[in-house]
VOMAR-341229 format. One record per residue: residue in three letters; residue number from 1; y, x, z of N, C-alpha, C in turn. Coordinates in steps of 0.02 Angstrom, whole numbers, plus 50000, padded with zeros to 5 digits. Atoms other than C-alpha are relative to their C-alpha. Example, Ala and Ser with C-alpha at 12.3 -4.5 7.8 and 13.67 -1.06 7.14 Angstrom:
<rs>
{'ALA'; 1; {49941; 50045; 50000}; {49775; 50615; 50390}; {50060; 50045; 50000}};
{'SER'; 2; {49941; 49958; 49997}; {49947; 50684; 50357}; {50055; 49961; 50037}};
</rs>
This chain:
<rs>
{'ALA'; 1; {49941; 50041; 50000}; {50000; 50000; 50000}; {50063; 50043; 50000}};
{'LEU'; 2; {49942; 49957; 49998}; {50120; 50142; 50038}; {50015; 50032; 49933}};
{'MET'; 3; {49991; 49968; 50066}; {50092; 50218; 49865}; {50043; 49957; 49954}};
{'ARG'; 4; {49963; 50045; 50043}; {50173; 50066; 49787}; {50072; 49990; 50026}};
{'LEU'; 5; {49933; 50004; 49971}; {50328; 50085; 49895}; {50050; 50029; 49950}};
{'PRO'; 6; {49950; 49971; 50045}; {50484; 50110; 49788}; {50026; 50065; 50029}};
{'TRP'; 7; {49979; 49935; 49975}; {50547; 50289; 49799}; {50062; 49996; 50043}};
{'ARG'; 8; {49939; 50007; 49958}; {50715; 50232; 49869}; {49982; 49978; 50071}};
{'ALA'; 9; {50022; 50022; 49933}; {50626; 50144; 50013}; {49967; 50058; 50037}};
{'ALA'; 10; {50031; 49942; 49969}; {50522; 50300; 50045}; {50052; 50050; 50023}};
{'GLN'; 11; {49946; 49954; 49982}; {50679; 50407; 50045}; {50037; 49974; 50062}};
{'HIS'; 12; {49966; 50029; 49942}; {50764; 50287; 50166}; {49957; 50005; 50062}};
{'ALA'; 13; {50046; 49995; 49942}; {50611; 50284; 50279}; {50000; 50071; 50027}};
{'PHE'; 14; {49999; 49930; 49977}; {50611; 50474; 50285}; {50066; 50016; 50034}};
{'ASP'; 15; {49934; 49991; 49967}; {50798; 50472; 50325}; {49998; 49973; 50071}};
{'VAL'; 16; {50003; 50031; 49934}; {50767; 50354; 50470}; {49955; 50041; 50047}};
{'LEU'; 17; {50046; 49961; 49958}; {50619; 50456; 50534}; {50028; 50069; 50018}};
{'SER'; 18; {49972; 49934; 49987}; {50722; 50616; 50526}; {50058; 49999; 50050}};
{'ARG'; 19; {49945; 50006; 49952}; {50859; 50550; 50640}; {49975; 50013; 50070}};
{'LYS'; 20; {50016; 49991; 49929}; {50863; 50595; 50823}; {49986; 49931; 50029}};
{'GLY'; 21; {50017; 50063; 49968}; {50778; 50460; 50921}; {49986; 50012; 50074}};
{'SER'; 22; {50020; 49994; 49930}; {50701; 50439; 51091}; {49965; 50067; 50011}};
{'SER'; 23; {50033; 49937; 49984}; {50641; 50596; 51177}; {49934; 49988; 50036}};
{'GLY'; 24; {50063; 50016; 49968}; {50492; 50505; 51251}; {49941; 50026; 49959}};
{'VAL'; 25; {50058; 49970; 50033}; {50323; 50582; 51211}; {49968; 49951; 49951}};
{'SER'; 26; {50033; 50048; 50045}; {50250; 50423; 51137}; {50043; 49986; 49939}};
{'SER'; 27; {49956; 50010; 50057}; {50403; 50397; 51027}; {49997; 50060; 49952}};
{'LEU'; 28; {50004; 49940; 50042}; {50396; 50577; 50965}; {49934; 50003; 49961}};
{'LEU'; 29; {50065; 49999; 50033}; {50210; 50564; 50926}; {49996; 49947; 49945}};
{'THR'; 30; {49999; 50053; 50050}; {50236; 50400; 50833}; {50041; 50022; 49939}};
{'THR'; 31; {49957; 49976; 50055}; {50377; 50478; 50730}; {49965; 50054; 49960}};
{'ILE'; 32; {50036; 49947; 50035}; {50273; 50632; 50689}; {49944; 49971; 49958}};
{'ASP'; 33; {50054; 50032; 50037}; {50126; 50523; 50637}; {50027; 49962; 49939}};
{'ALA'; 34; {49970; 50037; 50056}; {50238; 50414; 50528}; {50024; 50049; 49946}};
{'LYS'; 35; {49978; 49949; 50049}; {50314; 50569; 50446}; {49940; 50027; 49961}};
{'LYS'; 36; {50060; 49974; 50034}; {50140; 50637; 50408}; {49975; 49951; 49948}};
{'LYS'; 37; {50024; 50051; 50046}; {50087; 50473; 50329}; {50046; 49994; 49939}};
{'LEU'; 38; {49952; 50006; 50055}; {50245; 50460; 50226}; {49996; 50061; 49954}};
{'MET'; 39; {50005; 49938; 50041}; {50233; 50642; 50168}; {49937; 50000; 49959}};
{'SER'; 40; {50064; 49998; 50035}; {50052; 50619; 50120}; {49998; 49954; 49939}};
{'VAL'; 41; {49999; 50046; 50057}; {50096; 50478; 49999}; {50059; 50011; 49953}};
{'LEU'; 42; {49942; 49989; 50043}; {50257; 50549; 49924}; {49981; 50015; 49927}};
{'GLY'; 43; {50022; 49985; 50068}; {50164; 50618; 49774}; {49980; 49938; 49962}};
{'GLY'; 44; {50021; 50063; 50031}; {50087; 50449; 49738}; {50059; 49954; 49986}};
{'ILE'; 45; {49940; 50041; 50010}; {50254; 50361; 49759}; {50039; 50025; 49939}};
{'LEU'; 46; {49964; 49970; 50057}; {50335; 50482; 49637}; {49962; 49987; 49935}};
{'ALA'; 47; {50040; 50012; 50060}; {50191; 50465; 49513}; {50006; 49927; 49978}};
{'THR'; 48; {49993; 50071; 50017}; {50203; 50275; 49522}; {50068; 49987; 49969}};
{'ALA'; 49; {49932; 50010; 50026}; {50391; 50282; 49493}; {50007; 50027; 49929}};
{'GLN'; 50; {49994; 49969; 50066}; {50367; 50393; 49341}; {49956; 49968; 49947}};
{'THR'; 51; {50047; 50027; 50049}; {50226; 50297; 49260}; {50005; 49925; 49989}};
{'GLU'; 52; {49997; 50073; 50008}; {50257; 50112; 49291}; {50063; 49980; 49964}};
{'ALA'; 53; {49944; 50021; 50042}; {50370; 50027; 49165}; {50055; 49966; 50040}};
{'ASP'; 54; {49949; 50037; 49963}; {50458; 49918; 49293}; {50029; 50040; 50059}};
{'SER'; 55; {49975; 49958; 49947}; {50492; 50063; 49413}; {50060; 50041; 49977}};
{'VAL'; 56; {49942; 49958; 50014}; {50655; 50158; 49422}; {49979; 50072; 50017}};
{'THR'; 57; {50018; 49930; 49989}; {50621; 50344; 49402}; {50055; 50033; 50042}};
{'PRO'; 58; {49949; 49968; 49958}; {50707; 50445; 49538}; {50037; 50055; 49962}};
{'PRO'; 59; {49963; 49946; 50032}; {50847; 50558; 49475}; {49984; 50067; 50034}};
{'LEU'; 60; {50014; 49933; 49974}; {50831; 50746; 49500}; {50034; 50010; 50068}};
{'ALA'; 61; {49964; 49991; 49936}; {50962; 50741; 49639}; {49962; 49968; 50058}};
{'ALA'; 62; {50038; 50033; 49948}; {50855; 50618; 49738}; {49937; 50039; 50016}};
{'ILE'; 63; {50061; 49961; 49990}; {50697; 50722; 49713}; {50017; 50064; 50040}};
{'VAL'; 64; {49980; 49939; 49966}; {50787; 50881; 49768}; {50020; 49986; 50071}};
{'GLY'; 65; {49978; 50018; 49933}; {50868; 50796; 49916}; {49941; 49984; 50046}};
{'LEU'; 66; {50059; 50017; 49960}; {50702; 50726; 49976}; {49958; 50063; 50013}};
{'ALA'; 67; {50039; 49938; 49990}; {50612; 50892; 49948}; {50033; 50044; 50053}};
{'HIS'; 68; {49964; 49959; 49951}; {50747; 50983; 50047}; {49992; 49971; 50071}};
{'GLN'; 69; {50007; 50033; 49935}; {50738; 50856; 50188}; {49929; 50007; 50027}};
{'VAL'; 70; {50070; 49993; 49979}; {50547; 50860; 50194}; {49987; 50073; 50020}};
{'HIS'; 71; {50012; 49929; 49986}; {50549; 51051; 50189}; {50026; 50020; 50069}};
{'ARG'; 72; {49973; 49983; 49934}; {50653; 51056; 50349}; {49958; 49972; 50057}};
{'SER'; 73; {50042; 50029; 49947}; {50519; 50958; 50445}; {49956; 50053; 50031}};
{'THR'; 74; {50045; 49953; 49964}; {50426; 51057; 50576}; {49958; 49960; 50049}};
{'GLY'; 75; {50043; 50034; 49951}; {50289; 51014; 50697}; {49931; 50031; 50001}};
{'ASP'; 76; {50068; 49976; 49994}; {50104; 51028; 50720}; {49972; 50021; 49932}};
{'PRO'; 77; {50028; 49975; 50063}; {49992; 51110; 50588}; {49986; 49945; 49948}};
{'GLU'; 78; {50012; 50054; 50048}; {49946; 50941; 50510}; {50065; 49978; 49966}};
{'LEU'; 79; {49936; 50018; 50028}; {50129; 50897; 50486}; {50024; 50053; 49951}};
{'VAL'; 80; {49980; 49945; 50044}; {50165; 51068; 50412}; {49960; 50000; 49935}};
{'ARG'; 81; {50042; 50004; 50061}; {50019; 51050; 50291}; {50022; 49942; 49956}};
{'ALA'; 82; {49976; 50058; 50039}; {50077; 50876; 50238}; {50068; 50016; 49970}};
{'ARG'; 83; {49933; 49981; 50025}; {50255; 50944; 50220}; {49994; 50046; 49940}};
{'ASP'; 84; {50007; 49952; 50055}; {50200; 51090; 50112}; {49973; 49968; 49937}};
{'GLU'; 85; {50028; 50035; 50058}; {50096; 50978; 49998}; {50052; 49954; 49968}};
{'ALA'; 86; {49948; 50045; 50026}; {50238; 50851; 49981}; {50054; 50040; 49964}};
{'VAL'; 87; {49948; 49959; 50032}; {50366; 50987; 49942}; {49974; 50027; 49934}};
{'GLU'; 88; {50028; 49974; 50062}; {50250; 51063; 49813}; {49999; 49947; 49945}};
{'LEU'; 89; {50001; 50054; 50049}; {50228; 50895; 49725}; {50071; 49983; 49976}};
{'LEU'; 90; {49931; 50014; 50019}; {50415; 50860; 49728}; {50029; 50055; 49957}};
{'LEU'; 91; {49975; 49944; 50039}; {50454; 51034; 49663}; {49970; 50001; 49930}};
{'ARG'; 92; {50031; 50003; 50067}; {50330; 51014; 49520}; {50038; 49951; 49956}};
{'SER'; 93; {49962; 50051; 50037}; {50424; 50858; 49468}; {50069; 50027; 49982}};
{'ALA'; 94; {49933; 49972; 50013}; {50593; 50946; 49483}; {49997; 50054; 49947}};
{'ILE'; 95; {50007; 49945; 50049}; {50534; 51099; 49385}; {49986; 49971; 49930}};
{'ALA'; 96; {50014; 50031; 50065}; {50465; 50987; 49247}; {50064; 49971; 49970}};
{'GLU'; 97; {49937; 50028; 50025}; {50634; 50900; 49233}; {50048; 50055; 49978}};
{'LEU'; 98; {49955; 49944; 50017}; {50726; 51067; 49230}; {49979; 50036; 49936}};
{'ALA'; 99; {50028; 49959; 50054}; {50613; 51142; 49097}; {50038; 49994; 49934}};
{'GLY'; 100; {49967; 50008; 50065}; {50694; 51069; 48943}; {50070; 49973; 50004}};
{'ALA'; 101; {49935; 50033; 49991}; {50856; 51004; 49016}; {50057; 50043; 49974}};
{'GLN'; 102; {49937; 49968; 50019}; {51024; 51045; 48942}; {50052; 49989; 50055}};
{'ASP'; 103; {49955; 50018; 49946}; {51110; 50963; 49089}; {49959; 49961; 50051}};
{'VAL'; 104; {50036; 50036; 49948}; {51052; 50892; 49255}; {50050; 49966; 50047}};
{'ASP'; 105; {49957; 50040; 49956}; {51121; 50770; 49384}; {50008; 50030; 50070}};
{'LEU'; 106; {49991; 49967; 49935}; {51146; 50899; 49523}; {50070; 50029; 50005}};
{'ASP'; 107; {49938; 49965; 49988}; {51308; 50957; 49599}; {49981; 50068; 50032}};
{'LEU'; 108; {50016; 49934; 49972}; {51322; 51132; 49676}; {49964; 49995; 50066}};
{'ALA'; 109; {50037; 50009; 49937}; {51264; 51068; 49845}; {49926; 49987; 49986}};
{'GLY'; 110; {50069; 50012; 50020}; {51107; 51002; 49760}; {49966; 50062; 49975}};
{'PHE'; 111; {50029; 49937; 50023}; {51080; 51168; 49673}; {49986; 50046; 50059}};
{'ALA'; 112; {50011; 49959; 49940}; {51099; 51255; 49842}; {49937; 49978; 50036}};
{'ASP'; 113; {50061; 50026; 49968}; {50966; 51141; 49917}; {49938; 50018; 49959}};
{'LEU'; 114; {50056; 49984; 50044}; {50852; 51168; 49767}; {49981; 50073; 50005}};
{'LEU'; 115; {50012; 49928; 49998}; {50871; 51356; 49773}; {49967; 50021; 50065}};
{'SER'; 116; {50028; 49981; 49935}; {50823; 51360; 49957}; {49927; 49980; 50008}};
{'LEU'; 117; {50069; 50023; 49995}; {50654; 51279; 49923}; {49951; 50054; 49977}};
{'PRO'; 118; {50049; 49947; 50014}; {50495; 51384; 49911}; {49990; 50013; 49925}};
{'GLY'; 119; {50014; 49980; 50068}; {50477; 51479; 49748}; {50055; 49988; 49950}};
{'MET'; 120; {49948; 50016; 50049}; {50637; 51417; 49668}; {50043; 50060; 49981}};
{'VAL'; 121; {49962; 49939; 50019}; {50715; 51591; 49669}; {49975; 50025; 49932}};
{'LYS'; 122; {50027; 49980; 50065}; {50601; 51623; 49519}; {50036; 49964; 49943}};
{'GLN'; 123; {49965; 50040; 50050}; {50701; 51491; 49427}; {50076; 50013; 50001}};
{'SER'; 124; {49929; 49992; 49988}; {50870; 51563; 49477}; {50042; 50011; 49936}};
{'GLU'; 125; {49962; 49990; 50062}; {50923; 51619; 49302}; {50010; 49934; 49964}};
{'ARG'; 126; {49996; 50066; 50032}; {50885; 51447; 49232}; {50048; 49955; 50038}};
{'LEU'; 127; {49956; 50041; 49959}; {50973; 51364; 49377}; {50073; 50021; 49990}};
{'LEU'; 128; {49932; 49976; 50012}; {51127; 51473; 49349}; {50027; 49972; 49935}};
{'GLN'; 129; {49979; 50028; 50065}; {51134; 51417; 49167}; {50020; 49926; 50007}};
{'LEU'; 130; {49988; 50071; 49993}; {51125; 51235; 49219}; {50059; 49983; 50046}};
{'MET'; 131; {49948; 50016; 49952}; {51250; 51245; 49361}; {50069; 50025; 49982}};
{'GLN'; 132; {49935; 49969; 50015}; {51390; 51345; 49279}; {50054; 49950; 49985}};
{'ARG'; 133; {49949; 50049; 50018}; {51480; 51192; 49213}; {50029; 49964; 50061}};
{'HIS'; 134; {49978; 50034; 49939}; {51496; 51126; 49392}; {50050; 50042; 50041}};
{'PHE'; 135; {49958; 49956; 49959}; {51592; 51276; 49460}; {50074; 49979; 50001}};
{'PRO'; 136; {49928; 50015; 50000}; {51769; 51225; 49404}; {50020; 49940; 50044}};
{'ASN'; 137; {49984; 50060; 49962}; {51761; 51056; 49493}; {49972; 50000; 50071}};
{'SER'; 138; {50032; 49996; 49934}; {51676; 51117; 49652}; {50049; 50018; 50054}};
{'THR'; 139; {49959; 49982; 49942}; {51749; 51133; 49824}; {49981; 50070; 50023}};
{'ILE'; 140; {50015; 49935; 49971}; {51759; 51300; 49913}; {49940; 49995; 50045}};
{'HIS'; 141; {50058; 50011; 49956}; {51637; 51228; 50039}; {49934; 50002; 49962}};
{'ASP'; 142; {50061; 50002; 50040}; {51507; 51192; 49904}; {49985; 50069; 49970}};
{'LEU'; 143; {50011; 49932; 50026}; {51533; 51365; 49827}; {49973; 50046; 50054}};
{'LEU'; 144; {50025; 49958; 49945}; {51508; 51448; 49996}; {49929; 49981; 50019}};
{'ARG'; 145; {50068; 50023; 49986}; {51354; 51342; 50028}; {49951; 50028; 49949}};
{'LEU'; 146; {50042; 49972; 50053}; {51282; 51397; 49861}; {49993; 50075; 50009}};
{'LEU'; 147; {50002; 49928; 49989}; {51327; 51578; 49896}; {49953; 50017; 50058}};
{'GLU'; 148; {50044; 49988; 49942}; {51240; 51570; 50066}; {49927; 49988; 49981}};
{'SER'; 149; {50069; 50016; 50020}; {51085; 51488; 49991}; {49972; 50054; 49954}};
{'ALA'; 150; {50022; 49948; 50048}; {51076; 51614; 49848}; {49988; 50066; 50035}};
{'ALA'; 151; {50008; 49937; 49963}; {51100; 51761; 49966}; {49937; 49999; 50044}};
{'SER'; 152; {50058; 50005; 49955}; {50964; 51697; 50084}; {49934; 50010; 49964}};
{'VAL'; 153; {50062; 49991; 50039}; {50835; 51704; 49943}; {50005; 50058; 49950}};
{'SER'; 154; {49988; 49942; 50043}; {50907; 51858; 49856}; {50004; 49982; 49926}};
{'ALA'; 155; {49987; 50019; 50069}; {50956; 51766; 49697}; {50064; 50034; 49978}};
{'MET'; 156; {49941; 49958; 50009}; {51075; 51906; 49650}; {50044; 49978; 49941}};
{'GLY'; 157; {49960; 50024; 50056}; {51130; 51834; 49482}; {50047; 49943; 50021}};
{'ILE'; 158; {49960; 50056; 49976}; {51190; 51676; 49568}; {50051; 50025; 50052}};
{'VAL'; 159; {49954; 49972; 49951}; {51267; 51776; 49711}; {50059; 50032; 49964}};
{'GLU'; 160; {49947; 49965; 50036}; {51365; 51885; 49589}; {50047; 49952; 49964}};
{'PHE'; 161; {49959; 50048; 50037}; {51424; 51740; 49481}; {50043; 49959; 50048}};
{'THR'; 162; {49963; 50042; 49953}; {51473; 51632; 49630}; {50055; 50040; 50035}};
{'ALA'; 163; {49950; 49958; 49967}; {51562; 51775; 49719}; {50058; 50015; 49952}};
{'GLY'; 164; {49949; 49987; 50050}; {51656; 51818; 49559}; {50044; 49939; 49990}};
{'PHE'; 165; {49962; 50061; 50009}; {51707; 51637; 49536}; {50045; 49986; 50060}};
{'LEU'; 166; {49960; 50010; 49939}; {51764; 51625; 49718}; {50060; 50047; 50002}};
{'PHE'; 167; {49945; 49952; 50000}; {51868; 51783; 49703}; {50054; 49978; 49951}};
{'ALA'; 168; {49951; 50022; 50051}; {51950; 51718; 49544}; {50036; 49937; 50024}};
{'ALA'; 169; {49970; 50062; 49976}; {51979; 51546; 49621}; {50050; 50012; 50056}};
{'LEU'; 170; {49955; 49984; 49945}; {52062; 51626; 49771}; {50055; 50048; 49980}};
{'GLY'; 171; {49947; 49957; 50026}; {52170; 51735; 49660}; {49991; 50074; 50011}};
{'HIS'; 172; {50015; 49929; 49989}; {52084; 51901; 49693}; {49960; 50028; 49941}};
{'ALA'; 173; {50040; 49967; 50052}; {52015; 52024; 49567}; {49933; 50019; 50031}};
{'PRO'; 174; {50066; 49982; 49973}; {51828; 52055; 49588}; {49993; 50073; 50015}};
</rs>
């Protein structure tokens, strides 16, 4: 039944489960169990959204946002395993969309989230190509967030480009 859940409802459910709630042991265990169940069906929810004619396919920004949010989940080994599997499935979908894209629906904050996910540093040159058009309209905050994310995974091409853009935007020579 959960596999047929619309992806927006799954995303909302994960948002709710990720909020701070009661610190009671039974509440925490219930939340962890619910997160595990939701993570274990994310791949099926995504597959359903992509294959059924009456389903709305999630945009790349939603997939990246959910993958980033799921990736930040910590807990017992079962939760970590479910998290890693869910992130892998979400990333496969994101990478497939990026493969032939000329443009994508991500802002620089979304690119920063995507870059911080496991293995995405390998895609950093491709990501830089796709994100360059977003630099002129970005806030300093988003540029710094991208710079921090790129530096944390050693995506030096993105670090150099972003730093150069920041220096120019602030009126300094590189």
